[in-house]
N, C-alpha and C positions, 0 to 999 in steps of 0.2 A: 592199251599202249597209251603212256601220256604222249601228247601233242605238245611238242616243241617247238617254240622259233627258231631258223637256223639262217643264220648272215652268210651268205655263200660272194670271195671277195673275187671276181673277176668272171668273164661272160665270153670265154673262150667257148671252142669246141667243148671242152672238157670240164671244167666250173657249169657249165650250162647244161650235159649232159646231169653232172652229180646232184644238182638244183633238181633236175627234172627227175632222179631217182631218189631225193628227198621228197619232194611232192606226193609222188607215187607212196608209199609208206606213211604217210600221213599226216607228213608236219606240212608246219608256216615257212614256208623258203623268200627271205626277202636276197636279189641276183644283184650285185653291182655290176655296172659298168662302167669304163672308165670314161669312154664318150659320150655326151648327154645325148648327141643324136641317136647312139645307137641305144640306147637306152630309151629313150622314145618313141621309136620304132618298135624295138620287142615289145615295149609293152602295150603298144597299139596293135599292132597285127597280132600278137603273140605268137611269132617267129623269131627264131634265130637266123636272120636269112644269108648271113653273111657265113656263117660255119654251122648250121642245120635246116636249110631253107625247109625241109620236109619231116619236119617232128614240130608239132606244136606245145606248144608251152604248158603244163599246167594254170587251173584258173588258180590255185593255191602257190602259187608261183610271181612274185609283183618283183619288177625290176627298176631298180633306181640309177643315178647317179653320182648319188648323194651318200656317199660312205659312211656320215656318223648318221643320217638315215637309212643308212644299211643295215649298224651295225648294234645302236643304241637298244635296249632293251632286249637285245638276243639272248636267247639261253644257250646257243654255242653256232659257233664261229670256227670260219674252212676257209683257205686261202687257196688259190686254186688261177694262182696266177704263173708264167713260165720263171721258173728257179730265176734269172738275171734281175727280175722285181718282186725277188720275195722280198728281204730285208727292207726295202721303202716304203711296200704293204704293209707288212705289220708294224711299221715306227707309228709310220699313219694310222692305223686303227689300235697301237697298242693299250690305248687308256678304257675301251669295250673289255679286255682281255684280264680276267679273273679268276680263282680259284674254280667258279664257278662254269665259267665258260671253258674255260680251258682253251687251247689253240689247238688247233686242223690244218692240214695242210695237203692237198693233191699235188705238189709239185714237184717234178722229178731233175733233179739235179742238183751242182753245189754251187758255192758262193763264187761269183767270176772273181776271179784274182786272190784271194786263198784256197781255195780247194776245201774249206770248210764243209761240212753236212748240214742240212738247212738246220735243225735240230737244235745246230751250235750257235747259231744267228739270231736265232729265235731268245734261246735262253738271255743272249745278250740283252733281246730287245726288251722282256716280259718279265725275267726273273727265274728265280731257281726254281720256287715254289711251285708253278702254275702246269698241269698236266700238259704234254707233249703227246698229238700224234700226226701219222702219217696215212693218208688212205693211197695204196699201189698196189701192182697187179696187174694181171692183162685184161688188161679191159680198152680197146678202139672205141672210143667218142660217141662218135655214129649210131656204133650199137648200142652202146646204153641208151641216149635218147631215145631210140627206137624200140626199147622195153627188151631188146634178144639175151637171153641165159651167159652171164657173166660172172666171174667169184675171185674177188679181192678178200686183200688184207686188211687190218689198222695195226701198222706195227707202232706202239706206246709207250711212254713211259711207265707207265704203268697196265699189269692185264687188267683192271678194273679200266682204264678212262678207252684202252683198246675194243673193249666189250662194248663199252656204251656208245663207239659209233661203228660198232659191227652192225649193234641195234638195230641204229637209226638208219642205218641202208638196208637192213637184209630185209628181202620181199619183193615180189613181183619179179621172178625171174631170179631175180639178182642176191647170190650170197657171198654173206661177208665173213670174214676168217679175222682172229686177233692174235698178238701177240708181241709180249712182251723185248724183244728185240727190237728194238726202232733204227740200232745202225745197220746190221741188215737189209731190211725195210728198204731201208733210203738207198743204199749202196745198191741195192739188186736194181731197183728204180732206174738210177741215173747209168751203172757202166752198160745197162744192157742195149742204151742207146747208142753208144759208139760199136759195138760187136754188130748193132743192125746196120750200118751203115755199111761196112765194112761185107756184110754179107749181099749188103744192094750192088754192091760193087761188082759182086764176085756172077751174080748174076746179071750187072748191065753189061760185062764183057764175055756171057754164055758161055760160065765156063763148069756151067752143070752141077747135077745136085746135089754129088759127092763132096767137091766144094764147100758146098752151102752148109750141109749133113757139118763137115770139121771144121769151119771156120766155129759152126753155134759148139759144137763138143769144146775146141778150145781155149773159146770164149768166156764158156765157164766156167774155164778150167783158170782163166784170169781174174773172173770175179769174184771165184773162192780164193785163189792165192792172196788177194788186195782185204777180203773178209777177213780173212783168219788174221792179218797185219792191223787189220783199224778192231776186232774183235768180234764182228758176227759170228751169229750162230750157221754150222754150217745148213740145218732143218731149213733156217731161212730160205738161204740161198738156190737149195733144192726144191723149194715151194713156190706160189705164183708169186711172191715178189722178186726170184732170181730167175730161175727155169722158166717157170710159167709165161714170167713177163718177156723175158729172152727170146722165146721161142714166136711168140705172135708177133713181136717185133720185129724180128728175123725172117720170117715167113708172108706175114699180112700185107696184103698191095693199099691197105690203109696206112700203113708207119710212113711217118714222115720222113724218118732217118733209112729207113730202106727206100725211101723214093728220092730221097736226096741219094742216096747209094748208085742208084741205077741211073740217075739219072750222069753221074762222074762217071761210072763204066763205058758209060755208052758215048764220051767226050767232052761232054758239056763243063763250065767252070761251074764254081760254088753261087757263084753270084746268077749266075744264070738256072742255077736247078733252083736254088730260093725262091726267086721269083719264079717263077714255074710254079710253085709248089705253093705260094702265098700264104704261108702262117711260118711260125715262129720251129725253126728244126734244134730240140735241143742240144741233138747228137755234138754238132759242131762246138760251142761253149763246152761241152762237159769231157770231149778229146782235151780240149786245155786242162781243164782241172781233175780228168783222171792221171794226166802227166804227171800232174802237177805232186799230186798224192803220191803215185808211184813211184818218185824217186824220192820223194820224202822218207818213204816206207820200207824203200830198199827192196823195192816187188820187183818182177820183171814182167809187162805187158805187151809182147812184143807184137799182136795184133793192135790193141788198142796206140802201139806207138807208130805204126803203118796209119793207120789212120789220119792221130797228129801229124803226120809230117806232110800228105797227103792233100787233107785240108788248108797247113798253115806252112809248110816250105814248099810249095810246088809238087811235089814226088810223084809218081809216076803212078795212075793207080793197077795199072797191068805189072810193071816191076814191084812194085808191092806188095802182091802176090805171089809173084814167084819170090820173092823173100824168103815168104813164111814159109813154102812149100820145100824152100832149099838149105834149111834151117840144119844147124848141127844134129846128128844124133842123141836121141836121149831116152829115158823109160815117162810111159807116157803120167804114169802118177808121181807126184811132188814129193 
């Protein structure tokens, strides 16, 4: 195996966990933390106290608050910041991106205000010739950091670039696949966050296992419907990036989006729920962009519409579930 130097931009739970996995597979990792004090504390204590306090950083992972120091001379670059910060982060480090390094990211969402997929943002900032990839799939950061078994997929602009990133991450109980369906991989990783909020609300309202299963299944139908309109491949949305991530995020209590829904179902406000969670909840911003995309594509997404109304228009969570269950009769298959 060739040892590479990998720059990871973003020292939240997911960026740190992926940096740890890359270090486990034998690579030298430079992890960028936006906050100087956080970077110094992580480098000194070898722990990300805020996000992963019980997971020690490997010796081959170094932390810096300087993005230039992190990226200069790196063989590969991985961005792992929230989707709303993706564009600004890529723009800041674009000078270090070339056809050899390529650009990969582990952010799940859309560009705020436009609904653009993140590969469209990246294309604009680094150029059409740069290979691109997204790392996505059912993967809670804390479990990855602990080395528990996990499987993800690398969706890329070319099979070769997807295979490269799968190879960088694969090993030590971490299985990586690859696909050339970048659109499907991005879409699945984003839409599932909105459906998870709905599932959390149903559980917060104590509506039972049947309701959760119905929301997951019909949420997958909405994801596939939007995917068809945007050119995603069916197999991708039925795989790790789609169905796999959807099931995990809708049922696992480490999911911030599910926890947001649980809090809303229990009667707390969005602001109260976010403060309690204490981290970025991607489903909030994603709900707005999913509806923007659905309207643009002429796609019906009733679950996403209800979540958006509850988050942004003050609709009732209890009424939202009732509206979904009382919709007009229709065949299951589109």
